[in-house]
Biopython code that builds the backbone (N, CA, C, O; Angstrom):
import numpy as np
from Bio.PDB.StructureBuilder import StructureBuilder

atoms = [
    (1, "MET", "N", (58.496, 35.856, -12.626)),
    (1, "MET", "CA", (57.608, 34.910, -11.985)),
    (1, "MET", "C", (57.948, 34.838, -10.500)),
    (1, "MET", "O", (59.098, 34.983, -10.087)),
    (2, "ILE", "N", (56.897, 34.609, -9.719)),
    (2, "ILE", "CA", (57.098, 34.361, -8.299)),
    (2, "ILE", "C", (56.342, 33.098, -7.905)),
    (2, "ILE", "O", (55.407, 32.669, -8.581)),
    (3, "GLN", "N", (56.769, 32.529, -6.811)),
    (3, "GLN", "CA", (56.095, 31.387, -6.195)),
    (3, "GLN", "C", (55.734, 31.816, -4.779)),
    (3, "GLN", "O", (56.569, 32.351, -4.050)),
    (4, "VAL", "N", (54.489, 31.579, -4.399)),
    (4, "VAL", "CA", (54.056, 31.895, -3.046)),
    (4, "VAL", "C", (53.749, 30.569, -2.351)),
    (4, "VAL", "O", (52.964, 29.761, -2.847)),
    (5, "ILE", "N", (54.374, 30.363, -1.207)),
    (5, "ILE", "CA", (54.213, 29.115, -0.471)),
    (5, "ILE", "C", (53.365, 29.385, 0.768)),
    (5, "ILE", "O", (53.710, 30.203, 1.621)),
    (6, "TYR", "N", (52.238, 28.668, 0.838)),
    (6, "TYR", "CA", (51.296, 28.783, 1.956)),
    (6, "TYR", "C", (51.344, 27.486, 2.758)),
    (6, "TYR", "O", (51.534, 26.409, 2.193)),
    (7, "ARG", "N", (51.172, 27.589, 4.073)),
    (7, "ARG", "CA", (51.147, 26.403, 4.936)),
    (7, "ARG", "C", (49.899, 26.441, 5.816)),
    (7, "ARG", "O", (49.502, 27.494, 6.315)),
    (8, "TRP", "N", (49.284, 25.251, 5.994)),
    (8, "TRP", "CA", (48.116, 25.104, 6.867)),
    (8, "TRP", "C", (48.267, 23.841, 7.706)),
    (8, "TRP", "O", (48.935, 22.886, 7.311)),
    (9, "LYS", "N", (47.634, 23.861, 8.864)),
    (9, "LYS", "CA", (47.429, 22.650, 9.666)),
    (9, "LYS", "C", (45.928, 22.404, 9.622)),
    (9, "LYS", "O", (45.136, 23.251, 10.034)),
    (10, "VAL", "N", (45.548, 21.237, 9.118)),
    (10, "VAL", "CA", (44.141, 20.914, 8.871)),
    (10, "VAL", "C", (43.615, 20.028, 9.993)),
    (10, "VAL", "O", (44.309, 19.138, 10.484)),
    (11, "LYS", "N", (42.370, 20.293, 10.388)),
    (11, "LYS", "CA", (41.734, 19.516, 11.456)),
    (11, "LYS", "C", (41.601, 18.050, 11.046)),
    (11, "LYS", "O", (41.303, 17.739, 9.893)),
    (12, "ALA", "N", (41.825, 17.163, 12.005)),
    (12, "ALA", "CA", (41.708, 15.726, 11.748)),
    (12, "ALA", "C", (40.323, 15.395, 11.207)),
    (12, "ALA", "O", (39.308, 15.848, 11.736)),
    (13, "GLY", "N", (40.301, 14.608, 10.156)),
    (13, "GLY", "CA", (39.053, 14.207, 9.523)),
    (13, "GLY", "C", (38.524, 15.202, 8.508)),
    (13, "GLY", "O", (37.537, 14.922, 7.827)),
    (14, "GLN", "N", (39.165, 16.367, 8.393)),
    (14, "GLN", "CA", (38.716, 17.415, 7.468)),
    (14, "GLN", "C", (39.624, 17.563, 6.245)),
    (14, "GLN", "O", (39.452, 18.484, 5.447)),
    (15, "GLU", "N", (40.579, 16.664, 6.104)),
    (15, "GLU", "CA", (41.583, 16.803, 5.041)),
    (15, "GLU", "C", (40.959, 16.808, 3.641)),
    (15, "GLU", "O", (41.319, 17.646, 2.814)),
    (16, "ASP", "N", (40.038, 15.895, 3.367)),
    (16, "ASP", "CA", (39.422, 15.840, 2.037)),
    (16, "ASP", "C", (38.570, 17.072, 1.775)),
    (16, "ASP", "O", (38.578, 17.607, 0.666)),
    (17, "THR", "N", (37.838, 17.526, 2.779)),
    (17, "THR", "CA", (37.013, 18.737, 2.641)),
    (17, "THR", "C", (37.898, 19.937, 2.358)),
    (17, "THR", "O", (37.590, 20.750, 1.486)),
    (18, "PHE", "N", (39.007, 20.051, 3.099)),
    (18, "PHE", "CA", (39.963, 21.134, 2.882)),
    (18, "PHE", "C", (40.493, 21.098, 1.451)),
    (18, "PHE", "O", (40.486, 22.117, 0.761)),
    (19, "ALA", "N", (40.950, 19.931, 1.004)),
    (19, "ALA", "CA", (41.549, 19.801, -0.335)),
    (19, "ALA", "C", (40.539, 20.126, -1.434)),
    (19, "ALA", "O", (40.892, 20.775, -2.419)),
    (20, "ARG", "N", (39.298, 19.690, -1.282)),
    (20, "ARG", "CA", (38.274, 19.999, -2.296)),
    (20, "ARG", "C", (38.011, 21.506, -2.350)),
    (20, "ARG", "O", (37.911, 22.077, -3.436)),
    (21, "ALA", "N", (37.900, 22.146, -1.194)),
    (21, "ALA", "CA", (37.644, 23.590, -1.161)),
    (21, "ALA", "C", (38.841, 24.359, -1.716)),
    (21, "ALA", "O", (38.668, 25.315, -2.471)),
    (22, "TRP", "N", (40.050, 23.948, -1.346)),
    (22, "TRP", "CA", (41.251, 24.592, -1.865)),
    (22, "TRP", "C", (41.265, 24.497, -3.399)),
    (22, "TRP", "O", (41.582, 25.470, -4.084)),
    (23, "THR", "N", (40.920, 23.325, -3.926)),
    (23, "THR", "CA", (40.911, 23.119, -5.379)),
    (23, "THR", "C", (39.892, 24.037, -6.051)),
    (23, "THR", "O", (40.208, 24.684, -7.049)),
    (24, "ARG", "N", (38.674, 24.098, -5.515)),
    (24, "ARG", "CA", (37.635, 24.981, -6.088)),
    (24, "ARG", "C", (38.107, 26.433, -6.083)),
    (24, "ARG", "O", (37.991, 27.130, -7.091)),
    (25, "GLY", "N", (38.636, 26.886, -4.952)),
    (25, "GLY", "CA", (39.099, 28.264, -4.849)),
    (25, "GLY", "C", (40.243, 28.564, -5.790)),
    (25, "GLY", "O", (40.282, 29.625, -6.413)),
    (26, "THR", "N", (41.170, 27.637, -5.895)),
    (26, "THR", "CA", (42.339, 27.838, -6.762)),
    (26, "THR", "C", (41.950, 27.872, -8.231)),
    (26, "THR", "O", (42.474, 28.690, -8.987)),
    (27, "ILE", "N", (41.046, 27.006, -8.646)),
    (27, "ILE", "CA", (40.570, 27.029, -10.039)),
    (27, "ILE", "C", (39.916, 28.373, -10.346)),
    (27, "ILE", "O", (40.125, 28.939, -11.419)),
    (28, "LYS", "N", (39.131, 28.878, -9.410)),
    (28, "LYS", "CA", (38.458, 30.170, -9.607)),
    (28, "LYS", "C", (39.473, 31.310, -9.656)),
    (28, "LYS", "O", (39.323, 32.229, -10.460)),
    (29, "ILE", "N", (40.500, 31.266, -8.812)),
    (29, "ILE", "CA", (41.548, 32.289, -8.846)),
    (29, "ILE", "C", (42.203, 32.313, -10.214)),
    (29, "ILE", "O", (42.366, 33.378, -10.810)),
    (30, "ARG", "N", (42.575, 31.157, -10.710)),
    (30, "ARG", "CA", (43.261, 31.091, -12.010)),
    (30, "ARG", "C", (42.382, 31.612, -13.136)),
    (30, "ARG", "O", (42.877, 32.245, -14.068)),
    (31, "ALA", "N", (41.084, 31.351, -13.056)),
    (31, "ALA", "CA", (40.158, 31.808, -14.101)),
    (31, "ALA", "C", (39.835, 33.297, -13.991)),
    (31, "ALA", "O", (39.385, 33.907, -14.961)),
    (32, "THR", "N", (40.060, 33.876, -12.828)),
    (32, "THR", "CA", (39.591, 35.236, -12.564)),
    (32, "THR", "C", (40.697, 36.284, -12.568)),
    (32, "THR", "O", (40.464, 37.416, -12.993)),
    (33, "PHE", "N", (41.891, 35.937, -12.107)),
    (33, "PHE", "CA", (42.920, 36.943, -11.862)),
    (33, "PHE", "C", (44.054, 36.894, -12.883)),
    (33, "PHE", "O", (44.603, 35.835, -13.189)),
    (34, "LYS", "N", (44.382, 38.073, -13.395)),
    (34, "LYS", "CA", (45.510, 38.237, -14.299)),
    (34, "LYS", "C", (46.783, 37.777, -13.593)),
    (34, "LYS", "O", (47.019, 38.119, -12.435)),
    (35, "GLY", "N", (47.586, 37.009, -14.294)),
    (35, "GLY", "CA", (48.884, 36.599, -13.778)),
    (35, "GLY", "C", (48.886, 35.363, -12.903)),
    (35, "GLY", "O", (49.946, 34.929, -12.452)),
    (36, "ALA", "N", (47.710, 34.782, -12.652)),
    (36, "ALA", "CA", (47.640, 33.561, -11.844)),
    (36, "ALA", "C", (47.869, 32.365, -12.755)),
    (36, "ALA", "O", (47.091, 32.125, -13.678)),
    (37, "TYR", "N", (48.935, 31.616, -12.498)),
    (37, "TYR", "CA", (49.294, 30.496, -13.372)),
    (37, "TYR", "C", (49.013, 29.131, -12.767)),
    (37, "TYR", "O", (49.428, 28.110, -13.317)),
    (38, "GLY", "N", (48.316, 29.103, -11.646)),
    (38, "GLY", "CA", (47.973, 27.819, -11.062)),
    (38, "GLY", "C", (48.783, 27.506, -9.837)),
    (38, "GLY", "O", (49.688, 28.251, -9.460)),
    (39, "SER", "N", (48.447, 26.391, -9.217)),
    (39, "SER", "CA", (49.029, 26.020, -7.936)),
    (39, "SER", "C", (49.116, 24.510, -7.814)),
    (39, "SER", "O", (48.555, 23.760, -8.613)),
    (40, "VAL", "N", (49.834, 24.097, -6.795)),
    (40, "VAL", "CA", (49.906, 22.691, -6.423)),
    (40, "VAL", "C", (49.653, 22.616, -4.921)),
    (40, "VAL", "O", (50.092, 23.484, -4.167)),
    (41, "LEU", "N", (48.948, 21.579, -4.493)),
    (41, "LEU", "CA", (48.703, 21.348, -3.077)),
    (41, "LEU", "C", (49.452, 20.090, -2.664)),
    (41, "LEU", "O", (49.332, 19.047, -3.307)),
    (42, "LEU", "N", (50.224, 20.193, -1.589)),
    (42, "LEU", "CA", (51.023, 19.083, -1.084)),
    (42, "LEU", "C", (50.577, 18.735, 0.331)),
    (42, "LEU", "O", (50.120, 19.590, 1.090)),
    (43, "ARG", "N", (50.724, 17.455, 0.662)),
    (43, "ARG", "CA", (50.397, 16.988, 2.012)),
    (43, "ARG", "C", (51.601, 16.256, 2.573)),
    (43, "ARG", "O", (52.194, 15.415, 1.897)),
    (44, "SER", "N", (51.961, 16.570, 3.793)),
    (44, "SER", "CA", (53.134, 15.987, 4.432)),
    (44, "SER", "C", (52.930, 14.506, 4.720)),
    (44, "SER", "O", (51.870, 14.097, 5.194)),
    (45, "HIS", "N", (53.949, 13.709, 4.433)),
    (45, "HIS", "CA", (53.934, 12.297, 4.828)),
    (45, "HIS", "C", (54.176, 12.171, 6.326)),
    (45, "HIS", "O", (53.584, 11.325, 6.995)),
    (46, "LYS", "N", (55.047, 13.018, 6.836)),
    (46, "LYS", "CA", (55.413, 12.958, 8.252)),
    (46, "LYS", "C", (54.268, 13.427, 9.150)),
    (46, "LYS", "O", (53.990, 12.810, 10.178)),
    (47, "GLU", "N", (53.601, 14.526, 8.761)),
    (47, "GLU", "CA", (52.487, 15.105, 9.515)),
    (47, "GLU", "C", (51.304, 15.264, 8.569)),
    (47, "GLU", "O", (51.148, 16.328, 7.970)),
    (48, "PRO", "N", (50.460, 14.238, 8.414)),
    (48, "PRO", "CA", (49.381, 14.274, 7.413)),
    (48, "PRO", "C", (48.379, 15.428, 7.571)),
    (48, "PRO", "O", (47.588, 15.691, 6.665)),
    (49, "SER", "N", (48.414, 16.108, 8.712)),
    (49, "SER", "CA", (47.527, 17.258, 8.878)),
    (49, "SER", "C", (48.149, 18.541, 8.334)),
    (49, "SER", "O", (47.493, 19.582, 8.320)),
    (50, "GLU", "N", (49.390, 18.485, 7.891)),
    (50, "GLU", "CA", (50.063, 19.672, 7.364)),
    (50, "GLU", "C", (50.025, 19.684, 5.839)),
    (50, "GLU", "O", (50.402, 18.716, 5.179)),
    (51, "PHE", "N", (49.559, 20.807, 5.301)),
    (51, "PHE", "CA", (49.437, 21.001, 3.864)),
    (51, "PHE", "C", (50.244, 22.221, 3.441)),
    (51, "PHE", "O", (50.381, 23.187, 4.191)),
    (52, "VAL", "N", (50.771, 22.156, 2.232)),
    (52, "VAL", "CA", (51.504, 23.265, 1.630)),
    (52, "VAL", "C", (50.901, 23.519, 0.253)),
    (52, "VAL", "O", (50.717, 22.591, -0.535)),
    (53, "GLY", "N", (50.601, 24.762, -0.024)),
    (53, "GLY", "CA", (50.161, 25.163, -1.360)),
    (53, "GLY", "C", (51.231, 26.038, -1.972)),
    (53, "GLY", "O", (51.771, 26.924, -1.309)),
    (54, "ILE", "N", (51.539, 25.794, -3.234)),
    (54, "ILE", "CA", (52.532, 26.601, -3.939)),
    (54, "ILE", "C", (51.846, 27.204, -5.157)),
    (54, "ILE", "O", (51.434, 26.492, -6.073)),
    (55, "ALA", "N", (51.730, 28.531, -5.150)),
    (55, "ALA", "CA", (51.042, 29.256, -6.217)),
    (55, "ALA", "C", (52.055, 29.981, -7.090)),
    (55, "ALA", "O", (52.999, 30.589, -6.586)),
    (56, "THR", "N", (51.855, 29.915, -8.398)),
    (56, "THR", "CA", (52.717, 30.598, -9.351)),
    (56, "THR", "C", (51.997, 31.834, -9.882)),
    (56, "THR", "O", (50.852, 31.765, -10.328)),
    (57, "TRP", "N", (52.697, 32.964, -9.822)),
    (57, "TRP", "CA", (52.164, 34.233, -10.310)),
    (57, "TRP", "C", (53.153, 34.871, -11.274)),
    (57, "TRP", "O", (54.365, 34.705, -11.137)),
    (58, "GLU", "N", (52.630, 35.593, -12.238)),
    (58, "GLU", "CA", (53.469, 36.323, -13.190)),
    (58, "GLU", "C", (54.313, 37.367, -12.457)),
    (58, "GLU", "O", (55.490, 37.548, -12.770)),
    (59, "SER", "N", (53.707, 38.057, -11.475)),
    (59, "SER", "CA", (54.424, 39.114, -10.766)),
    (59, "SER", "C", (53.866, 39.279, -9.360)),
    (59, "SER", "O", (52.762, 38.829, -9.054)),
    (60, "LEU", "N", (54.644, 39.927, -8.523)),
    (60, "LEU", "CA", (54.187, 40.231, -7.173)),
    (60, "LEU", "C", (53.000, 41.193, -7.229)),
    (60, "LEU", "O", (52.096, 41.106, -6.397)),
    (61, "GLU", "N", (52.994, 42.097, -8.189)),
    (61, "GLU", "CA", (51.884, 43.042, -8.331)),
    (61, "GLU", "C", (50.575, 42.308, -8.626)),
    (61, "GLU", "O", (49.538, 42.647, -8.056)),
    (62, "ASP", "N", (50.610, 41.300, -9.514)),
    (62, "ASP", "CA", (49.408, 40.509, -9.804)),
    (62, "ASP", "C", (48.932, 39.778, -8.554)),
    (62, "ASP", "O", (47.732, 39.732, -8.282)),
    (63, "CYS", "N", (49.852, 39.214, -7.802)),
    (63, "CYS", "CA", (49.509, 38.496, -6.584)),
    (63, "CYS", "C", (48.914, 39.444, -5.549)),
    (63, "CYS", "O", (47.918, 39.116, -4.903)),
    (64, "ARG", "N", (49.511, 40.601, -5.394)),
    (64, "ARG", "CA", (48.988, 41.586, -4.433)),
    (64, "ARG", "C", (47.595, 42.063, -4.828)),
    (64, "ARG", "O", (46.763, 42.322, -3.958)),
    (65, "ALA", "N", (47.332, 42.182, -6.116)),
    (65, "ALA", "CA", (45.996, 42.566, -6.568)),
    (65, "ALA", "C", (44.973, 41.513, -6.117)),
    (65, "ALA", "O", (43.864, 41.857, -5.707)),
    (66, "PHE", "N", (45.347, 40.244, -6.195)),
    (66, "PHE", "CA", (44.476, 39.176, -5.703)),
    (66, "PHE", "C", (44.268, 39.312, -4.191)),
    (66, "PHE", "O", (43.134, 39.254, -3.717)),
    (67, "TRP", "N", (45.350, 39.491, -3.438)),
    (67, "TRP", "CA", (45.243, 39.600, -1.980)),
    (67, "TRP", "C", (44.355, 40.763, -1.562)),
    (67, "TRP", "O", (43.675, 40.686, -0.539)),
    (68, "ALA", "N", (44.354, 41.838, -2.342)),
    (68, "ALA", "CA", (43.584, 43.037, -2.000)),
    (68, "ALA", "C", (42.114, 42.932, -2.398)),
    (68, "ALA", "O", (41.321, 43.812, -2.064)),
    (69, "SER", "N", (41.746, 41.885, -3.098)),
    (69, "SER", "CA", (40.379, 41.753, -3.612)),
    (69, "SER", "C", (39.540, 40.820, -2.744)),
    (69, "SER", "O", (40.041, 40.165, -1.830)),
    (70, "GLU", "N", (38.271, 40.782, -3.056)),
    (70, "GLU", "CA", (37.373, 39.811, -2.429)),
    (70, "GLU", "C", (37.652, 38.430, -3.028)),
    (70, "GLU", "O", (38.003, 38.343, -4.205)),
    (71, "PRO", "N", (37.509, 37.361, -2.261)),
    (71, "PRO", "CA", (37.750, 36.020, -2.810)),
    (71, "PRO", "C", (36.772, 35.708, -3.941)),
    (71, "PRO", "O", (35.585, 36.019, -3.833)),
    (72, "PRO", "N", (37.256, 35.099, -5.021)),
    (72, "PRO", "CA", (36.380, 34.786, -6.150)),
    (72, "PRO", "C", (35.378, 33.671, -5.862)),
    (72, "PRO", "O", (34.359, 33.568, -6.546)),
    (73, "ASP", "N", (35.649, 32.843, -4.872)),
    (73, "ASP", "CA", (34.725, 31.787, -4.449)),
    (73, "ASP", "C", (34.655, 31.845, -2.923)),
    (73, "ASP", "O", (35.341, 31.082, -2.243)),
    (74, "PRO", "N", (33.824, 32.753, -2.378)),
    (74, "PRO", "CA", (33.797, 32.950, -0.929)),
    (74, "PRO", "C", (33.506, 31.678, -0.141)),
    (74, "PRO", "O", (34.057, 31.488, 0.943)),
    (75, "ASP", "N", (32.651, 30.808, -0.668)),
    (75, "ASP", "CA", (32.330, 29.570, 0.045)),
    (75, "ASP", "C", (33.566, 28.677, 0.177)),
    (75, "ASP", "O", (33.811, 28.114, 1.244)),
    (76, "ALA", "N", (34.338, 28.546, -0.891)),
    (76, "ALA", "CA", (35.556, 27.730, -0.842)),
    (76, "ALA", "C", (36.546, 28.314, 0.163)),
    (76, "ALA", "O", (37.165, 27.574, 0.928)),
    (77, "PHE", "N", (36.696, 29.632, 0.166)),
    (77, "PHE", "CA", (37.624, 30.265, 1.094)),
    (77, "PHE", "C", (37.167, 30.102, 2.541)),
    (77, "PHE", "O", (37.994, 29.896, 3.429)),
    (78, "ARG", "N", (35.856, 30.191, 2.788)),
    (78, "ARG", "CA", (35.324, 29.972, 4.138)),
    (78, "ARG", "C", (35.587, 28.537, 4.595)),
    (78, "ARG", "O", (35.944, 28.303, 5.750)),
    (79, "THR", "N", (35.409, 27.580, 3.684)),
    (79, "THR", "CA", (35.635, 26.177, 4.032)),
    (79, "THR", "C", (37.100, 25.916, 4.342)),
    (79, "THR", "O", (37.410, 25.204, 5.297)),
    (80, "VAL", "N", (37.997, 26.475, 3.558)),
    (80, "VAL", "CA", (39.434, 26.330, 3.837)),
    (80, "VAL", "C", (39.743, 26.884, 5.226)),
    (80, "VAL", "O", (40.457, 26.249, 6.002)),
    (81, "ALA", "N", (39.214, 28.059, 5.540)),
    (81, "ALA", "CA", (39.466, 28.682, 6.845)),
    (81, "ALA", "C", (38.849, 27.878, 7.989)),
    (81, "ALA", "O", (39.415, 27.814, 9.080)),
    (82, "ALA", "N", (37.687, 27.264, 7.741)),
    (82, "ALA", "CA", (36.994, 26.513, 8.792)),
    (82, "ALA", "C", (37.643, 25.162, 9.068)),
    (82, "ALA", "O", (37.548, 24.643, 10.180)),
    (83, "THR", "N", (38.298, 24.595, 8.069)),
    (83, "THR", "CA", (38.862, 23.252, 8.226)),
    (83, "THR", "C", (40.354, 23.260, 8.522)),
    (83, "THR", "O", (40.906, 22.245, 8.945)),
    (84, "GLY", "N", (41.012, 24.397, 8.305)),
    (84, "GLY", "CA", (42.447, 24.463, 8.524)),
    (84, "GLY", "C", (42.858, 25.758, 9.194)),
    (84, "GLY", "O", (42.179, 26.779, 9.088)),
    (85, "THR", "N", (43.975, 25.696, 9.878)),
    (85, "THR", "CA", (44.575, 26.880, 10.482)),
    (85, "THR", "C", (45.699, 27.353, 9.581)),
    (85, "THR", "O", (46.635, 26.604, 9.300)),
    (86, "PHE", "N", (45.609, 28.599, 9.129)),
    (86, "PHE", "CA", (46.642, 29.179, 8.285)),
    (86, "PHE", "C", (47.882, 29.412, 9.135)),
    (86, "PHE", "O", (47.808, 30.046, 10.188)),
    (87, "LEU", "N", (49.024, 28.899, 8.676)),
    (87, "LEU", "CA", (50.266, 29.008, 9.431)),
    (87, "LEU", "C", (51.214, 30.066, 8.892)),
    (87, "LEU", "O", (51.796, 30.830, 9.663)),
    (88, "SER", "N", (51.375, 30.119, 7.567)),
    (88, "SER", "CA", (52.348, 31.069, 7.019)),
    (88, "SER", "C", (52.184, 31.242, 5.517)),
    (88, "SER", "O", (51.546, 30.448, 4.825)),
    (89, "ARG", "N", (52.799, 32.327, 5.053)),
    (89, "ARG", "CA", (52.879, 32.622, 3.622)),
    (89, "ARG", "C", (54.254, 33.227, 3.377)),
    (89, "ARG", "O", (54.693, 34.117, 4.105)),
    (90, "GLU", "N", (54.933, 32.729, 2.333)),
    (90, "GLU", "CA", (56.255, 33.244, 1.995)),
    (90, "GLU", "C", (56.366, 33.376, 0.482)),
    (90, "GLU", "O", (55.891, 32.518, -0.262)),
    (91, "ILE", "N", (56.991, 34.449, 0.038)),
    (91, "ILE", "CA", (57.111, 34.763, -1.391)),
    (91, "ILE", "C", (58.548, 34.495, -1.836)),
    (91, "ILE", "O", (59.506, 34.885, -1.170)),
    (92, "PHE", "N", (58.672, 33.820, -2.978)),
    (92, "PHE", "CA", (59.978, 33.530, -3.565)),
    (92, "PHE", "C", (60.006, 33.997, -5.016)),
    (92, "PHE", "O", (59.014, 33.860, -5.732)),
    (93, "ASP", "N", (61.122, 34.540, -5.446)),
    (93, "ASP", "CA", (61.334, 34.803, -6.867)),
    (93, "ASP", "C", (61.717, 33.487, -7.537)),
    (93, "ASP", "O", (62.534, 32.728, -7.016)),
    (94, "GLU", "N", (61.125, 33.229, -8.684)),
    (94, "GLU", "CA", (61.493, 32.026, -9.445)),
    (94, "GLU", "C", (62.778, 32.327, -10.187)),
    (94, "GLU", "O", (62.838, 33.267, -10.980)),
    (95, "ILE", "N", (63.797, 31.540, -9.936)),
    (95, "ILE", "CA", (65.102, 31.726, -10.565)),
    (95, "ILE", "C", (65.230, 30.877, -11.821)),
    (95, "ILE", "O", (65.723, 31.332, -12.852)),
    (96, "ARG", "N", (64.775, 29.637, -11.710)),
    (96, "ARG", "CA", (64.934, 28.723, -12.828)),
    (96, "ARG", "C", (63.841, 27.668, -12.776)),
    (96, "ARG", "O", (63.579, 27.091, -11.721)),
    (97, "ASP", "N", (63.203, 27.414, -13.914)),
    (97, "ASP", "CA", (62.190, 26.362, -14.044)),
    (97, "ASP", "C", (62.753, 25.351, -15.032)),
    (97, "ASP", "O", (63.025, 25.684, -16.185)),
    (98, "LEU", "N", (62.925, 24.123, -14.579)),
    (98, "LEU", "CA", (63.554, 23.120, -15.422)),
    (98, "LEU", "C", (62.565, 22.258, -16.195)),
    (98, "LEU", "O", (62.961, 21.283, -16.833)),
    (99, "GLU", "N", (61.275, 22.609, -16.144)),
    (99, "GLU", "CA", (60.311, 21.835, -16.949)),
    (99, "GLU", "C", (60.610, 22.085, -18.415)),
    (99, "GLU", "O", (60.874, 23.214, -18.829)),
    (100, "LEU", "N", (60.566, 21.024, -19.186)),
    (100, "LEU", "CA", (60.860, 21.140, -20.627)),
    (100, "LEU", "C", (59.622, 20.960, -21.444)),
    (100, "LEU", "O", (59.677, 21.024, -22.672)),
]
sb = StructureBuilder()
sb.init_structure("model")
sb.init_model(0)
sb.init_chain("A")
sb.init_seg("    ")
for serial, (resi, resn, name, xyz) in enumerate(atoms, 1):
    if name == "N":
        sb.init_residue(resn, " ", resi, " ")
    sb.init_atom(name, np.array(xyz, "f"), 0.0, 1.0, " ", f" {name:<3s}", serial, name[0])
structure = sb.get_structure()
């Protein structure tokens, strides 16, 4: 398993629009792509315009297949891009999951 951490800075007043579009796109990714196990979207308390998405994938190969494809919900992806500035993406290997 891997976790991919994405960061965005969202335009003031566009936070709800960004979150709704991110949710639509993420649901479509999970329904469409092999190895996509879902995501969580976080919003900073310190900087409310900063958002972090954490996506869980079965493998880096599954994630790369998604990155190489067309977005499953182009409108949601356009809205995310229009309302937020993409800052970074980082890949982590999952070492231990303590959910029971």
